[in-house]
C-alpha positions as CSV (number, residue, x, y, z in Angstrom):
1,M,6.6,15.8,-32.4
2,N,6.4,13.8,-29.2
3,L,2.8,12.5,-29.2
4,K,3.1,11.1,-25.7
5,A,4.2,14.5,-24.3
6,F,1.4,16.2,-26.2
7,M,-1.3,13.9,-24.8
8,K,0.1,14.3,-21.2
9,S,0.2,18.0,-21.5
10,G,-3.6,18.3,-21.7
11,H,-6.9,16.4,-21.2
12,P,-7.5,14.0,-24.2
13,P,-11.1,13.1,-23.3
14,T,-12.1,16.7,-23.4
15,L,-10.3,17.2,-26.7
16,F,-12.1,14.1,-28.2
17,C,-15.5,15.4,-27.0
18,A,-14.8,18.8,-28.5
19,F,-13.9,17.2,-31.8
20,L,-17.0,15.0,-31.8
21,Y,-19.3,17.9,-30.8
22,F,-17.9,20.0,-33.6
23,D,-17.9,17.1,-36.1
24,F,-21.6,16.2,-35.7
25,C,-22.7,19.9,-35.4
26,F,-20.9,20.5,-38.7
27,A,-22.7,17.7,-40.3
28,I,-26.0,19.3,-39.4
29,W,-24.8,22.7,-40.4
30,V,-24.2,21.6,-44.0
31,M,-27.2,19.2,-44.2
32,N,-29.2,21.6,-46.4
33,G,-26.2,21.7,-48.8
34,A,-26.3,17.9,-49.1
35,M,-30.1,18.0,-49.6
36,A,-30.1,21.0,-52.0
37,P,-30.6,19.1,-55.3
38,F,-33.5,17.1,-53.8
39,I,-35.1,20.2,-52.4
40,S,-34.5,22.2,-55.6
41,E,-36.1,19.5,-57.7
42,Q,-39.2,19.4,-55.5
43,F,-39.8,23.1,-55.3
44,H,-38.4,24.0,-58.8
45,L,-35.9,26.6,-57.5
46,T,-33.9,29.1,-59.6
47,P,-30.1,29.4,-59.2
48,M,-30.5,32.5,-57.0
49,E,-33.1,30.7,-54.8
50,K,-30.7,27.8,-54.4
51,G,-27.9,30.2,-53.4
52,F,-30.1,32.0,-50.9
53,M,-31.4,28.7,-49.4
54,L,-27.8,27.5,-48.8
55,S,-26.7,30.8,-47.4
56,V,-29.3,30.9,-44.6
57,P,-27.8,28.3,-42.3
58,V,-24.3,29.7,-42.9
59,L,-25.4,33.2,-42.0
60,A,-27.5,32.0,-39.0
61,G,-24.6,30.1,-37.7
62,A,-22.3,33.0,-38.2
63,F,-24.5,35.5,-36.3
64,M,-24.8,33.0,-33.4
65,R,-21.0,32.4,-33.0
66,F,-20.1,35.5,-31.0
67,P,-23.1,35.3,-28.6
68,T,-22.4,31.6,-28.0
69,G,-18.8,32.4,-27.2
70,L,-19.9,35.1,-24.8
71,L,-22.4,32.7,-23.2
72,A,-19.5,30.1,-22.8
73,Q,-17.5,32.7,-21.0
74,Y,-20.1,32.8,-18.2
75,I,-21.8,29.3,-18.1
76,T,-18.6,27.4,-19.2
77,R,-18.0,26.0,-22.6
78,K,-19.2,22.5,-21.7
79,W,-22.7,23.7,-20.8
80,A,-22.8,26.2,-23.6
81,A,-22.2,23.2,-25.9
82,M,-25.0,21.1,-24.2
83,F,-27.4,24.0,-24.6
84,E,-26.6,24.5,-28.2
85,M,-27.0,20.8,-29.1
86,G,-30.5,20.9,-27.4
87,L,-31.5,23.8,-29.7
88,I,-30.2,22.0,-32.8
89,T,-32.3,18.9,-31.9
90,I,-35.4,21.1,-31.8
91,G,-34.6,22.4,-35.3
92,L,-34.2,18.9,-36.6
93,L,-37.5,17.9,-35.2
94,Y,-39.1,20.8,-37.0
95,G,-37.4,19.8,-40.3
96,Y,-38.6,16.2,-40.0
97,F,-42.2,16.8,-39.1
98,F,-43.2,20.2,-40.5
99,V,-41.1,21.3,-43.6
100,D,-43.0,20.9,-46.9
101,S,-42.4,24.2,-48.7
102,Y,-39.5,26.4,-49.8
103,A,-40.4,29.0,-47.2
104,E,-40.3,26.4,-44.5
105,V,-36.9,25.2,-45.7
106,I,-35.7,28.8,-45.2
107,Y,-37.2,28.9,-41.7
108,M,-35.6,25.5,-40.8
109,G,-32.2,26.9,-41.9
110,I,-32.2,29.2,-39.0
111,P,-32.2,26.7,-36.1
112,L,-30.0,24.3,-38.1
113,G,-27.6,27.2,-38.5
114,I,-27.1,27.3,-34.7
115,A,-24.9,24.2,-35.3
116,G,-22.4,26.5,-36.9
117,A,-22.0,28.4,-33.7
118,S,-20.2,25.3,-32.2
119,F,-16.9,26.5,-33.7
120,G,-15.5,28.8,-31.1
121,V,-16.8,26.8,-28.1
122,A,-15.4,23.5,-29.5
123,L,-12.0,24.8,-30.4
124,S,-11.5,26.7,-27.1
125,L,-12.8,23.7,-25.1
126,G,-10.5,21.3,-26.8
127,G,-7.4,23.5,-26.9
128,G,-8.0,25.1,-23.4
129,W,-6.1,22.3,-21.6
130,F,-3.0,22.5,-23.7
131,P,0.1,24.8,-23.3
132,P,1.0,27.4,-26.0
133,K,3.6,25.2,-27.7
134,Y,0.8,22.7,-28.5
135,K,-2.1,25.1,-29.1
136,G,-2.0,24.8,-32.9
137,L,-2.1,21.0,-32.9
138,A,-4.8,20.7,-30.2
139,I,-7.0,23.3,-31.8
140,G,-6.3,21.8,-35.2
141,I,-7.6,18.4,-33.9
142,A,-10.7,20.0,-32.5
143,G,-11.2,22.0,-35.7
144,A,-10.9,18.8,-37.8
145,G,-14.5,18.4,-36.7
146,N,-15.4,20.1,-39.9
147,S,-15.0,16.6,-41.3
148,G,-18.7,16.4,-40.3
149,A,-19.3,17.8,-43.8
150,V,-18.1,14.5,-45.2
151,I,-20.6,12.6,-43.0
152,A,-23.4,14.7,-44.5
153,M,-22.2,14.5,-48.1
154,L,-21.6,10.7,-48.1
155,F,-24.6,9.5,-46.1
156,A,-27.4,12.1,-46.5
157,P,-28.0,11.8,-50.3
158,P,-28.3,8.0,-50.4
159,L,-30.7,8.1,-47.4
160,A,-32.7,10.8,-49.3
161,V,-32.9,8.7,-52.4
162,K,-34.2,5.7,-50.4
163,Y,-36.4,7.3,-47.7
164,G,-37.0,10.9,-48.9
165,W,-35.0,14.0,-48.1
166,S,-37.1,15.1,-45.1
167,S,-36.4,11.7,-43.3
168,V,-32.7,12.6,-43.2
169,Y,-33.4,15.3,-40.7
170,G,-35.0,12.7,-38.5
171,Y,-32.0,10.4,-38.7
172,A,-29.8,13.3,-37.8
173,I,-31.4,13.6,-34.4
174,I,-29.6,10.3,-33.5
175,L,-26.3,11.9,-34.4
176,M,-26.8,14.7,-31.9
177,L,-27.5,12.3,-29.0
178,I,-24.0,10.8,-29.2
179,P,-21.9,13.9,-28.6
180,M,-24.4,15.1,-26.0
181,A,-23.9,12.0,-23.9
182,L,-20.1,12.0,-24.2
183,M,-19.9,15.7,-23.5
184,L,-22.0,15.2,-20.3
185,F,-19.9,12.4,-18.8
186,L,-16.3,12.8,-20.2
187,A,-15.6,16.5,-20.8
188,K,-14.1,18.8,-18.2
189,E,-14.0,22.5,-18.4
190,P,-10.4,23.8,-18.9
191,P,-9.0,26.1,-16.3
192,D,-7.9,28.8,-18.7
193,L,-10.8,31.2,-18.5
194,E,-10.0,34.6,-16.9
195,R,-13.1,36.2,-15.4
196,K,-13.5,39.8,-16.6
197,K,-16.3,42.3,-16.9
198,L,-18.5,42.1,-20.0
199,S,-17.1,45.5,-21.2
200,D,-13.5,44.0,-21.1
201,Y,-14.6,41.1,-23.4
202,L,-16.4,43.4,-25.8
203,K,-13.2,45.4,-26.4
204,I,-12.3,42.6,-28.7
205,L,-14.9,43.9,-31.2
206,V,-12.7,47.0,-31.8
207,E,-9.3,45.4,-31.7
208,K,-7.5,45.9,-35.0
209,D,-5.8,42.5,-34.8
210,A,-9.1,40.7,-34.4
211,W,-10.3,42.3,-37.6
212,V,-7.2,41.2,-39.4
213,F,-7.9,37.6,-38.3
214,N,-11.5,38.2,-39.4
215,I,-10.5,39.1,-43.0
216,I,-8.2,36.1,-43.3
217,Y,-10.9,33.8,-41.9
218,I,-13.4,35.1,-44.3
219,V,-11.2,33.5,-47.0
220,S,-10.0,30.4,-45.2
221,F,-13.2,29.3,-43.4
222,G,-15.7,31.3,-45.4
223,G,-14.3,29.7,-48.5
224,Y,-14.5,26.3,-46.9
225,I,-18.1,26.5,-45.6
226,G,-19.4,28.4,-48.6
227,F,-18.0,26.0,-51.2
228,T,-18.9,22.9,-49.1
229,M,-22.5,24.1,-49.0
230,F,-22.5,24.6,-52.8
231,L,-20.4,21.7,-54.0
232,P,-23.3,19.2,-54.4
233,T,-25.3,21.8,-56.4
234,F,-22.2,22.7,-58.4
235,F,-21.4,19.1,-59.5
236,H,-25.0,18.4,-60.2
237,D,-25.7,21.5,-62.3
238,Q,-22.3,22.0,-63.9
239,F,-21.4,18.4,-64.8
240,G,-24.7,16.5,-64.5
241,I,-23.5,14.2,-61.7
242,P,-26.5,12.2,-60.4
243,K,-27.9,13.1,-57.0
244,S,-27.0,9.7,-55.6
245,Q,-23.3,10.3,-56.5
246,M,-22.7,14.0,-56.1
247,G,-22.0,13.7,-52.4
248,Q,-19.1,11.3,-53.2
249,Y,-17.4,14.0,-55.2
250,A,-18.0,16.7,-52.6
251,A,-16.9,14.4,-49.7
252,V,-13.5,13.6,-51.4
253,I,-12.9,17.3,-51.6
254,A,-14.2,18.3,-48.2
255,I,-12.2,15.7,-46.3
256,M,-8.9,17.3,-47.4
257,A,-9.7,20.5,-45.5
258,S,-10.3,18.5,-42.3
259,V,-7.1,16.5,-42.6
260,L,-5.0,19.5,-43.5
261,R,-6.5,21.6,-40.7
262,I,-4.6,19.4,-38.2
263,A,-1.5,19.5,-40.3
264,G,-1.8,23.3,-40.7
265,G,-2.0,23.7,-36.9
266,W,1.0,21.4,-36.4
267,A,3.0,23.2,-39.1
268,A,2.1,26.6,-37.7
269,D,3.4,25.5,-34.3
270,R,6.6,24.4,-35.9
271,W,7.2,27.2,-38.5
272,G,4.8,29.9,-37.6
273,G,1.2,30.8,-38.5
274,I,2.2,34.0,-40.4
275,R,4.7,32.2,-42.6
276,M,2.2,29.4,-43.4
277,L,-0.6,31.9,-44.2
278,N,1.5,33.9,-46.6
279,T,2.0,30.7,-48.7
280,L,-1.5,29.3,-48.3
281,L,-3.3,32.5,-49.4
282,I,-1.3,32.5,-52.6
283,L,-2.2,28.9,-53.3
284,I,-5.9,29.6,-52.6
285,A,-6.0,32.6,-55.0
286,V,-4.2,30.7,-57.8
287,G,-6.5,27.7,-57.4
288,A,-9.7,29.9,-57.4
289,F,-8.7,31.6,-60.7
290,A,-7.8,28.2,-62.2
291,A,-11.2,26.8,-61.2
292,S,-13.0,29.7,-62.8
293,L,-11.9,28.2,-66.2
294,L,-14.3,25.3,-65.4
295,P,-12.3,22.5,-67.0
296,S,-13.4,18.9,-67.1
297,V,-14.9,17.3,-64.0
298,L,-11.7,15.5,-63.1
299,I,-9.4,18.5,-63.4
300,T,-11.9,20.7,-61.6
301,T,-12.1,18.1,-58.8
302,A,-8.3,18.1,-58.6
303,I,-8.2,21.9,-58.4
304,L,-10.8,21.9,-55.7
305,I,-8.9,19.4,-53.7
306,L,-5.9,21.7,-53.8
307,I,-8.0,24.7,-52.8
308,F,-9.6,22.8,-49.9
309,S,-6.3,21.5,-48.7
310,A,-4.9,25.0,-48.5
311,L,-8.2,26.3,-46.9
312,G,-7.9,23.6,-44.2
313,A,-4.2,24.3,-43.5
314,A,-5.0,28.1,-43.4
315,N,-7.8,27.5,-40.8
316,G,-5.4,25.6,-38.6
317,S,-2.7,28.2,-39.0
318,T,-5.1,31.1,-38.2
319,F,-6.1,29.5,-35.0
320,Q,-2.6,28.8,-33.9
321,L,-2.3,32.6,-33.8
322,V,-5.6,33.7,-32.3
323,P,-5.2,32.2,-28.7
324,L,-1.6,33.6,-28.6
325,R,-3.0,37.1,-29.2
326,F,-6.1,36.8,-27.1
327,A,-5.3,34.3,-24.4
328,Y,-7.4,36.2,-21.8
329,A,-10.7,35.6,-23.8
330,T,-10.0,32.8,-26.2
331,P,-13.7,31.6,-26.5
332,I,-14.9,35.1,-27.4
333,A,-12.0,35.9,-29.8
334,M,-12.4,32.5,-31.6
335,S,-16.2,33.0,-31.8
336,L,-15.8,36.5,-33.2
337,V,-13.3,35.5,-35.8
338,G,-15.4,32.4,-36.6
339,E,-18.6,34.5,-36.9
340,V,-17.1,37.0,-39.4
341,G,-15.4,34.2,-41.3
342,A,-18.7,32.3,-41.6
343,L,-20.5,35.4,-42.7
344,G,-18.0,35.4,-45.6
345,G,-19.1,31.9,-46.3
346,G,-22.6,33.2,-46.8
347,L,-21.4,35.4,-49.6
348,L,-20.2,32.5,-51.7
349,P,-23.4,30.5,-52.4
350,N,-25.1,33.7,-53.4
351,A,-22.1,34.7,-55.6
352,M,-22.2,31.4,-57.3
353,G,-26.0,31.5,-57.8
354,I,-25.9,35.1,-59.1
355,S,-23.0,34.3,-61.5
356,K,-24.9,31.3,-62.9
357,Q,-28.2,33.1,-63.3
358,Y,-26.9,36.3,-64.9
359,L,-23.7,35.3,-66.5
360,G,-24.7,31.7,-67.4
361,S,-21.6,30.3,-65.7
362,F,-20.2,29.7,-62.2
363,S,-16.9,31.3,-63.2
364,G,-17.7,34.7,-61.6
365,G,-18.1,33.1,-58.2
366,F,-14.6,31.6,-58.4
367,I,-13.1,34.9,-59.6
368,F,-14.8,36.7,-56.7
369,F,-13.2,34.3,-54.3
370,G,-9.8,34.6,-55.8
371,A,-10.0,38.4,-55.4
372,M,-10.9,38.0,-51.8
373,S,-7.9,35.9,-51.2
374,I,-5.6,38.5,-52.6
375,V,-7.1,41.2,-50.4
376,A,-6.5,39.0,-47.3
377,L,-2.9,38.4,-48.3
378,I,-2.2,42.1,-48.6
379,V,-3.7,42.8,-45.2
380,L,-1.5,40.1,-43.6
381,R,1.6,41.5,-45.2
382,V,0.8,45.0,-43.8
383,V,0.6,43.8,-40.2
384,Q,3.0,40.9,-39.9
385,R,6.1,43.0,-39.0
386,R,4.2,44.6,-36.0
387,W,3.0,41.2,-34.9
388,T,6.4,39.6,-34.9
389,T,7.9,42.5,-32.8
390,S,5.1,42.6,-30.2
391,W,3.3,39.4,-29.2
392,V,4.5,36.5,-31.4
393,G,7.9,35.2,-32.5
394,E,9.6,34.9,-35.9
395,G,7.1,33.7,-38.6
396,G,4.3,33.6,-36.1
397,K,5.8,31.0,-33.7
398,A,4.7,31.1,-30.0
399,L,6.9,32.9,-27.5
400,H,7.2,30.0,-25.0
401,H,8.6,32.2,-22.3
402,E,5.5,34.4,-22.2
403,E,2.1,32.8,-21.3
404,K,0.2,36.1,-21.0
405,A,-1.7,37.6,-24.0
406,Y,-0.4,40.7,-25.6
407,E,-2.7,43.7,-24.9
408,A,-2.4,46.8,-27.1
């Protein structure tokens, strides 16, 4: 790849701002996951209560993704991002000053979940300046902002040990001021938005291809966010890892998804997103079934690294395809796919908690996820021939001669 040509083909400052915006928002989105063992200890939560607490920000972020993408279509992605970060700051202020019960933790999870809505806006903003042949890489770079989970896992638990878990939400306010300032002064709105009536955009809701992407993303991103939220609790409850160290295990695993997201986007540009997803979904399923055996902490960590690597690459591969299929409304399409995918992430903490409470083991949660991966693989195999004969090239590579989105 010619890096110089890639940088010249778009607007790097906007791509950087999109990455940072998504990165810090993602850190806020998974903050409750990093704090879960501290909160659970203070309020004496059951496994099911833990799972529900962790699913609330995921679900709140999921439900906000499509409306946020729709908002961005009309007020621009830059200002939609600024508005969202302002709302997140209000949620953090609430967490710092007012949360002192389990019910209030649940309430706090709703405004913090808005941080998860940054997905479609950030990826479309960052990738909007770049031509089709570089879409996968540009969107992969912006999407690598899910490395914000590493920030939360590494720094939040030690801060909670030293200053108390509620203080972490106060420190997080500082995080949000950085991307807000950079977004305001450096980012420029890409010229790729095509103005249409609201009814034209809402047609995406009933597009068959959009729902195929949704099913795949339930596995690739839903798996990522669901497991990321639950990893500190899993390592603490399953292996007795101290609260001050559990974030280190989770961070090592989570960083792989961020790094491989970029690689997945690049590989999808080169070899095709469909070809990549066929391989990656198999790896995810095999890894999930292996993890259900709950081997030693080191072997489990290695398996989870493999799973997260495949999840990250699958995320990048999925969003190499989405803007090729829906170029006329990329923010909305990305937000819809991201919304449904994140909803899938809300299933996993609950599945893990229910499995632990009623079966006495986390194995059932991993088996459930493995089965989801197989379903997504079957759906992809059913549609891939039609895709490669209509709007995308062999294996899912971009048709460089055609800039316009395919419309069924």
